[in-house]
C-alpha positions as a printed Julia matrix, in Angstrom:
262×3 Matrix{Float64}:
 -31.26  -48.76  10.14
 -33.95  -47.05  12.15
 -31.59  -44.62  13.87
 -31.63  -41.64  11.51
 -35.2   -40.44  12.0
 -35.61  -38.7   15.33
 -39.0   -38.36  16.98
 -40.77  -35.16  16.02
 -44.16  -36.15  17.34
 -47.18  -37.2   15.27
 -49.23  -34.26  14.14
 -52.09  -33.41  11.83
 -55.13  -35.51  11.14
 -55.83  -38.28  12.05
 -53.4   -37.93  15.0
 -55.01  -34.72  16.21
 -58.45  -36.3   16.07
 -57.25  -39.25  18.15
 -55.64  -36.9   20.67
 -58.81  -34.82  21.02
 -60.92  -37.9   21.69
 -58.43  -39.08  24.29
 -58.51  -35.68  26.01
 -62.28  -35.95  26.33
 -62.23  -39.51  27.69
 -62.93  -40.08  31.38
 -62.51  -43.46  33.12
 -65.71  -43.01  35.15
 -67.94  -42.11  32.22
 -70.59  -44.36  30.76
 -69.17  -46.88  28.25
 -65.64  -45.79  29.23
 -64.08  -49.12  28.21
 -65.76  -49.11  24.82
 -64.71  -45.51  24.23
 -61.12  -46.33  25.11
 -61.11  -49.18  22.6
 -62.36  -46.74  19.97
 -59.58  -44.33  20.88
 -57.07  -47.19  20.61
 -58.43  -47.95  17.15
 -58.07  -44.24  16.29
 -54.37  -44.3   17.16
 -53.73  -47.56  15.33
 -55.5   -46.24  12.25
 -53.52  -42.99  12.45
 -50.26  -44.94  12.54
 -51.29  -47.13   9.61
 -52.39  -44.15   7.51
 -49.17  -42.28   8.26
 -47.0   -45.22   7.24
 -49.01  -45.9    4.11
 -48.35  -42.3    3.09
 -44.67  -42.44   4.07
 -43.08  -45.78   4.89
 -40.05  -44.02   6.38
 -42.15  -42.18   9.02
 -40.62  -42.41  12.51
 -38.04  -44.88  11.21
 -40.43  -47.57  12.4
 -40.49  -49.82   9.33
 -36.72  -50.16   8.98
 -36.25  -50.56  12.72
 -38.93  -53.26  12.9
 -37.46  -55.18   9.96
 -33.95  -55.1   11.41
 -35.19  -56.22  14.84
 -37.32  -58.95  13.3
 -34.33  -60.35  11.46
 -32.29  -60.34  14.67
 -35.12  -62.11  16.5
 -35.36  -64.74  13.76
 -31.64  -65.33  14.12
 -31.99  -65.78  17.88
 -34.77  -68.38  17.64
 -32.52  -71.22  16.55
 -30.2   -70.79  19.53
 -33.18  -70.55  21.9
 -34.53  -73.81  20.49
 -31.18  -75.44  21.19
 -30.06  -73.78  24.4
 -33.01  -72.27  26.24
 -32.13  -69.94  29.12
 -31.13  -70.14  32.76
 -33.89  -67.88  34.05
 -36.6   -65.5   32.9
 -34.47  -62.48  33.82
 -31.51  -63.89  31.92
 -33.67  -64.5   28.88
 -35.1   -60.97  28.94
 -31.64  -59.45  29.25
 -30.29  -61.66  26.48
 -33.03  -60.92  23.96
 -33.26  -57.21  24.72
 -29.54  -57.03  24.0
 -29.6   -59.25  20.9
 -32.83  -57.97  19.34
 -33.26  -54.47  20.73
 -30.07  -52.9   19.44
 -28.67  -49.68  20.84
 -30.44  -47.02  18.75
 -31.87  -43.94  20.41
 -35.12  -43.31  18.53
 -38.64  -43.88  19.82
 -38.89  -46.84  17.45
 -35.74  -48.39  18.94
 -37.11  -47.93  22.46
 -40.42  -49.5   21.4
 -38.57  -52.54  20.07
 -36.71  -53.05  23.34
 -39.89  -52.77  25.38
 -41.65  -55.09  22.94
 -39.06  -57.82  23.49
 -39.73  -57.81  27.23
 -43.5   -57.57  26.72
 -43.49  -60.45  24.23
 -41.62  -62.65  26.67
 -44.16  -61.86  29.4
 -46.96  -62.72  26.97
 -45.23  -65.99  26.07
 -45.09  -66.85  29.77
 -48.81  -66.14  30.09
 -49.59  -68.37  27.13
 -47.27  -71.17  28.27
 -47.38  -71.56  32.07
 -45.26  -74.68  31.74
 -42.3   -72.32  31.37
 -42.51  -71.6   35.09
 -41.6   -75.19  35.89
 -38.8   -75.22  33.35
 -37.28  -72.02  34.69
 -37.82  -73.16  38.25
 -35.57  -76.12  37.5
 -32.81  -73.67  36.63
 -32.78  -74.14  32.86
 -34.89  -75.36  29.99
 -34.17  -78.91  28.95
 -32.87  -78.91  25.4
 -34.17  -75.44  24.66
 -37.61  -74.0   24.06
 -40.3   -75.82  22.1
 -41.03  -74.27  18.72
 -44.68  -73.55  19.5
 -43.44  -71.23  22.26
 -40.92  -69.57  19.96
 -43.47  -69.08  17.21
 -45.81  -67.41  19.7
 -42.95  -65.2   20.83
 -42.26  -64.24  17.21
 -45.86  -63.28  16.48
 -46.41  -61.41  19.72
 -43.18  -59.43  19.33
 -44.36  -57.6   16.22
 -47.75  -56.89  17.77
 -46.2   -55.63  21.01
 -43.82  -53.43  19.04
 -46.77  -51.56  17.53
 -48.49  -51.39  20.91
 -45.37  -50.09  22.65
 -44.79  -47.44  20.0
 -48.35  -46.19  20.4
 -48.02  -46.35  24.19
 -45.37  -43.62  23.92
 -47.55  -41.55  21.58
 -50.57  -41.8   23.88
 -48.45  -41.0   26.95
 -47.33  -37.8   25.26
 -50.93  -36.93  24.39
 -51.91  -37.52  28.01
 -49.06  -35.39  29.32
 -49.83  -32.47  27.02
 -53.59  -32.5   26.66
 -55.13  -34.5   29.49
 -52.85  -34.65  32.58
 -55.86  -35.58  34.71
 -55.69  -39.03  33.05
 -52.11  -39.79  34.09
 -53.2   -41.85  37.09
 -55.57  -44.01  35.01
 -52.93  -45.47  32.63
 -54.92  -45.23  29.37
 -51.69  -45.69  27.41
 -51.14  -49.15  28.9
 -54.67  -50.27  28.14
 -54.47  -48.88  24.62
 -51.16  -50.67  24.01
 -52.68  -53.95  25.21
 -55.72  -53.55  22.94
 -53.56  -52.73  19.93
 -51.26  -55.71  20.5
 -54.22  -58.07  20.91
 -55.65  -56.96  17.55
 -52.38  -56.84  15.62
 -51.13  -60.27  16.71
 -53.95  -61.86  14.72
 -52.37  -60.48  11.54
 -48.77  -61.62  12.05
 -47.82  -64.85  10.26
 -46.51  -67.77  12.32
 -43.29  -69.54  11.26
 -44.74  -72.78  12.63
 -47.82  -72.55  10.44
 -45.72  -71.68   7.4
 -43.45  -74.65   8.1
 -46.43  -77.01   8.4
 -47.82  -75.74   5.1
 -44.46  -76.26   3.42
 -44.28  -79.82   4.69
 -47.83  -80.55   3.54
 -47.08  -79.12   0.12
 -43.91  -81.19  -0.21
 -45.8   -84.36   0.6
 -48.72  -83.53  -1.69
 -46.64  -82.9   -4.8
 -44.02  -85.56  -4.01
 -41.14  -83.12  -4.52
 -37.6   -84.14  -5.17
 -35.75  -85.73  -2.27
 -33.54  -82.69  -1.78
 -36.55  -80.45  -1.28
 -38.35  -82.94   0.94
 -35.25  -83.35   3.06
 -35.11  -79.59   3.56
 -38.48  -79.54   5.26
 -38.41  -82.82   7.16
 -36.75  -81.2   10.18
 -38.83  -78.18  11.27
 -36.17  -77.05  13.77
 -33.64  -76.59  10.96
 -36.06  -74.8    8.65
 -37.94  -72.58  11.1
 -35.3   -69.89  11.73
 -34.98  -69.33   7.98
 -38.75  -69.33   7.56
 -39.04  -66.81  10.4
 -36.49  -64.57   8.7
 -38.23  -64.82   5.34
 -41.53  -63.81   6.98
 -40.17  -60.59   8.5
 -41.21  -58.24   5.66
 -44.73  -59.7    5.69
 -44.95  -59.62   9.49
 -43.86  -55.98   9.61
 -46.06  -55.05   6.67
 -49.15  -56.51   8.28
 -48.4   -55.14  11.74
 -47.85  -51.63  10.36
 -50.84  -51.67   8.02
 -48.75  -51.68   4.83
 -50.26  -55.01   3.84
 -53.92  -54.24   4.23
 -55.94  -56.41   6.54
 -59.06  -55.27   8.37
 -58.7   -55.05  12.13
 -61.96  -55.36  14.12
 -62.69  -52.04  15.78
 -60.29  -50.06  13.6
 -62.65  -49.53  10.71
 -65.51  -47.15  11.18
 -64.36  -45.6   14.45
 -66.03  -42.26  14.97
 -63.96  -39.14  14.51
């Protein structure tokens, strides 16, 4: 999955409109940061519109779903085993989740794994102490793993668009190469998209609340009493929704995306 569609480059509106605006952007101009956010929204909207018209475009949907399922499968072992070091964890997850496909979507997934782990470290500085001790004790806490899950899908979209923007810069605006607009655009996109991705932890909590409220049968209640046992399966079941929201197939307004000037 995700390996049959080779990159042909986005073209036509709204991609061309986004590329033209990027070519006109200058980092020293007035309101440069605001303009760059608008350009980021242009590219995100272009991706969403393209995928709504053709879900198979770029092989991104299938690749994201397959990677998401592999990530969900890895969460249980991370909760139990942890990792010896940050580098070991990155190498392990890039191998387990990233696959070996050669498309732009596959490359975006592999970069997203590493980016999501860096973001998880930023959100949970306590990981520094755990890794400094040589290993996590009893594995990672589920709040960390749920953050990793959400951020992965957002970073995947950001990393895919990073490659698109880099190509636009190379072809249309080489003067911008030194200013790294693609990195800033990818960061903006990931920050917006992560708000849309469902959290396995939140879904698990809702399931437990529902079970208690309706006094379900003991077999059902027992299935949700241990979040660690249920969460990997919940994470896997959420993959289609997580991918659909991240890729704009399940419509949800993103601040800054709507109403961006052409």
